N, C-alpha and C positions, 0 to 999 in steps of 0.2 A: 546407206539406202534407207528410204523412208517406208515404213510399213503401212500398207493400205488394206489390211485384212478386214477392215470394217466398211470399206467403200466399194461400190460398183460404179464403173464409168460407163455411161450409155452414150451411144453415138449412132448416127444415121448417115448412110452414104449411097449415092447413085453415081456410078463410075461413068461419066460422060466425056472424060478427056484423060490424057496421060497425066495431067497435073493432079487430078483427083487421086490417082493411084500413088503418085509421088508423095502427096500430102498425107495419105494414110500411112505410108511407110515412115515418114517423119513423125507422125503422131505416135506410132507404136515404139519407135526408137526413143522418143522422149520418155515414155514410161519405163522402158527397159533400162534407161540410163540412171534414173533417180529413184525408182520405186521397186518394191517387192510385194508379193502376196496380193496383187491387185486382180480385180475381175473386170474385164472389158466386154461389155455386151454390144456387139457390133451388128446392127441391122443393115443389111444390104438390100437395095431395091433394084430389081431388073429381071428380065426374063431368064437370065442365067448369071452365074457368079463370075466376077472378074477379079476376085481377091483371093481365091483359094490358094494359089501358089505363093502369094505374098505372106499369108498368115500361117502357112504350113510350118508345123513344128515350133511355132512361137507360143510361149506360155501365157496363160491367163486370159486367153481370148475365147469367147463364146460367140460363134458366128451363126446368124440366121438370115436366110434369103427369103424375101417377100417377092414372089414371082408376079410382078405387075409391070405393065408398060405405062407410059405417060409421065407426067411431071413428078418431081421429087415431093412426096407427101410426108414431110418431115414430122409434123405434129403426130400423125398416126404412128409413124415408125418409132418415135421416141416414147409414146405411150406403150407400145408393144415391148420396147426394150426395158422400160421400168417394170412392167409386169413380169418379165423374165429374169430380172436382177434378183439375186439371192440375199442381198445385204440391206440393212436398214438405211444406211446412208448412201445416197445416189448423187453422182455428179453427171450432169449433161454437159458434154463438150463437143463442139464441132470438130470434125477431123482435120480442118485446116487451121486450127488454133491451139494454143496452149497457155496455161497459167504457170508462172514460175513456181518451183517446188515450195518455197516458203509461203506463197499465196495459197497453195492447196493445203498445207499444214495449218495455216491460220484459219482457213475456212472450216476445216474439220474441228478445230478447237471451238469455234463459234457455235457449231452444231452441238458439240458436247456440252456447251454452256447453256443450251436451251433454245437456240434459234431453230425455227422450222425451215426457213429458206435462207440461203446466203448468196449474195452476188460476190464472186470471188476476186473482183478487181475494182479499181477505183473509178471506173466509168469512162476510161480512155482505152480504145483499142488501137494498137500500133501495128502497122503492117511491115513485115520483113520483105524487102524488095526482092524481086526475082533474081537480080544480079548477085545479091548476097547469097541467096540459096544456091545458085548455080556454082558458086565457088566451093560448095560443100558445107555441110552442117555437122559440126561436132558440138553437141549440146553442152559438154563440160566447158568448152572454150567460148561458146556463144553467150552463156549466162552473164559473165562479167562485161561483155560488150553491149548488152542491151541498154537502150536508152529508156530511162524512166521519165514519163511525162506526167506532171501533176495536172489534176483536173482543172486548175485555174488558168491553164494556158489558153491562148487565143488561136482557135482553129484557122483563122484567116492569115496566120503568118505564112510567108512565102514558102513553098515546098523546098526551095533551095536551102533553107535553114537546116534541113534534115538530110541525112545521107542514106544509109541502108535501112533506117527505121523511121517510118512516116506515120504520124497519127491520122487515122481515117474516120474514126467515130468518137464522139464525146469531146466536150470542152467545158469552159466555164458556164455555158448556157444550158447544157444538158448532159446528163450522164448516160453513156451507152449501156445497154442491157444485154445485148446479144452475145452469142458465142459460148457462154458458160454459165451455169448456175448449179448450186447444190440444193438438195432437198432431202428431207426425211420421208420415208415411204408413206407412212400413214397420212400426214398432212397433204402430201402431194396428191394422193388419190381422193381424199376427202374434198380437196379444193377443185377437183375435176380433171386433174392432169393437164396436159396440153389440149387446148381448144381445137378440135379437129375441123371446125368451120374455117380455119386458116389453112389454105392450100398453096403450095409453091412459096413465093417470096413475099415477105412484108408483114410487119406488125405482130407476129405471133409472140415474140419475146416481150414487147411492150405490153401487150394485153395480159400476158401471164403474170408479170411482176405487178401490174396495176391491180389485177384481180385478187391475188393473194394478200396484198396489203389492205385492200378494201374489205376483204372477208375477215380481217383481224388476226391473221397469222403473224408470228414474230419473224420479221425480216431483218437481216443484218448485212453489213457490207465490209469487205476488206478494202482498206484504203492505201495499202503500201505497195501494190504492184499494178502493172498494166496487164491487159490481155494482149497476146501477140498472135498475129494472123499471117499466114504464108500467102504471099501474092500468087494468084493463079488465074488462068483463063476462066472466063465466066460464061456459062451456058444460060439458057432462058430462065432457069430457076434461081439464078444468082443476082438478078437485078429486076427493076421495075418491069412488069409484064402485064398481060391482059387480066390476070387475077388480082392485081394489086388493089384496084378500087373495091372489089368485093371484100378483101381483107381489111381495108381501111374502114368500110362500113361496119364490119363486125366489131372492130376496135372501138369505133364511136358508139355503137350500140351498148357495148359493155361499159364504156366510160360513163354513159348517162344513167346507169342503174344505181339505185340505192342499195345498201347492203342486203336488205330482205329480198329485193328483186333479183339481185345477183345470186344470192343463195338459192333461190328458187330456180333460176336459169341454169345454174350448175347442176342442181339435183335432178333436173329434167333432161340432162344430157345436152346442154347448150341449145335448147329449143324453147320457144315460148308456147309451142303447141300443147294444149291440154288433152291428154289421152284419156278418154272416157269410153269404156267398153260397151256402154249403151248406145254409142254412136257407131257408124261404120268407119273403119280405117281403110283408106285408099292409098296404096303405095305404088308409085311409078318407078320402075327400076330398069332402065335401058342404058345403052351405051351413051345416049345423048342427054338423058334426063333422070335425075333422082328427086322425088318429092314425096312428102307425106301430108295427108290432110284427113281431117275427120268431117263427116257430114251426117245430117239427119237421115235415118233410113226412110225409104219410100215404099217399103213393103206393107202388105195388108196386116193390120193389127188383129191378133186373135187372143188378146189378153183375157177374154171372158169365156174362152172355149177350151175344153180338155178333150183330146181325141184318145179314146181308149181302144187298144188293139189287143184282142185275145187270139193267140195263135198256137198251133201245134206243128212241130217239125215233121215233115213227110220226106223221108230219105229219097224217094223217087221224084221229088219235085223241088229242085233247088230254088232259092228265093233271092237272087241278086236284085230283083225288082224292089225288095223291101229297102235296101240301101238307097236305091234311086228315089224311092218315095220320100225318105227322110231328107235326102239332099234337096229334093224339090221344096219341101217345107222350109228348109233353111234359106233357100234362095228367094222365096216369094212371100214369106210370112214373118211377122215379128211377134214375140211374146207368146208363141204357141206353147202348148204342153202336150206331149205324146206320152201316154202311160201304156207301156207294153207289158203284157203278162203272158208268159210262156208256160205251157203245160207239158210235163214230161221232161224232155231233154232241155239243156241250157245252151242251145246252139247260137242264140242271139244275144247272149249276155254282153258281148263286145260292143253292142250298139248303145249301151248306157253311157259310153264316153262321148256320144254325139250331143249336139246342142239341144237343150230343153227336152231330154229324154229321161223318163223314169222306167227302170226295168224291174219287173217282179217275176216270181216263179212259183208255180204250184206243181206238186208231184203228180205222176200219172194217176188216173182214176177220176180226176175232176173233168167235168165237161167244159167246153168253151163258154157256154152260156153262164155257168157258175163263175168261171174265171173272169169274164168281163164284168159281171156284177160285183165281184170282190174288188176288182181294180177300181170300178166306178165309185165304190163306197169310200175310197180314200181321197177323192177329188172334191174340192170345195168350190170349183168354178161354177158359174151360173148355168152354162150349157155344157152338156156331155154328149159327145158324138161317139157311139159304140159300134165296134166292128168285130165280127168273128171271121178270122182269116184262116180258112181251112185249105184253100188251094191258091195257086198263083193267080188264077183268073179273078179272085176276089179283090185284088188290089186295083184292077182297072176302074171299076165304078167309084172306088174311093178317090182315086186320082182325078177322075172326071168331075166329081162333086166339088173338090177343093179348087179345081181349075175355074169353076164357075164363079168363085169369089173374086177372081181377077177381072171378071167381066161385070162386076157391080152388085152381085148378090150379097146380102148381109149374112153374117154368121148366125143370127137368130133364125133366119129362114132356113139356112142349111141344117142347123141342129134340130129344129122342130120337125122337119120332114124326116130326118133320120131317126129321131126318137119314136115317131109314129111307126116306122118300119120295124124297129126293134121291139 
């Protein structure tokens, strides 16, 4: 038995047919046959689990259910699995595939020798035909029977030249990349993990390997084994579907980037969007659409005005309207400054966590007039708008005054008239 105590195997499955469940059983039996001390992090996607009976009492399996409907979101699931893995070396392996034991051992040795990522087979994926699977799979007997197909073979050879084992991806013109890959935890996450802009079927493995090579990570490959795939019925997430072109466009976008551009793209979460908190962030998140965009604020600018509020809590007069007033400022104005100074109690200190609020406090015995002057002395803005808020009704004229700014009045007019009143 080969010791895998340094390795976590991560995989993602959505059970959409009996073949998927059969493949998962074969996947687990493969590891049970040849390995010990392994950790398999199995992410299952679906509204309920279909694998609990299958994995019950089997060792080394950590099962997590992501309760979502819809297509198989493999990239998201594999990122979740890698985050949950507890070991430094991680193998991503599709549940309908396996790498011969000596290929796994060779991959681990390449990782120990300094590789950040390893493709664990020679670029040819060989399918084990359904008829061969139906006769029963004994992995100890199967290994000597497997056909090894060199990368130099011609994929156009007639299928009749092969019997139970048929090459389906990879040949002298290109090396297949899908199904399995090894990575070390730190480089994997620093390289961005799996790009979650890829959804359902197509291009996610090609983009992954291209990206890590372009970013300068050390990538190696095992040349002595094939990857073997169990033939199965295919649902919509296993072949060219409506999402394929979107995935292709993302692959082409990444492929066209220089290393600095790609590094920036990865570090920004596979987005080109520049997130600047001086702008407004608009997120649409419905069942039909998710989008993010930034846009210039259209609110009234109050960068030359400080609004000073002196207040004293009256237990018989609750002040929920104070929160409403600050929400109104946030909705309609930009670059405002509200300096709030409370005398006596500290009932409103929680408001300092709101946008553009400064909270001050004076002990009992100070008048509101002195408080507002003390707060105003700390302000360097050109115009100061001073208010003593003794009762709830005092907020109404303040709100009316600031509402007039939305109708075209200038802040200088507003503050001048208020300064004369105070």
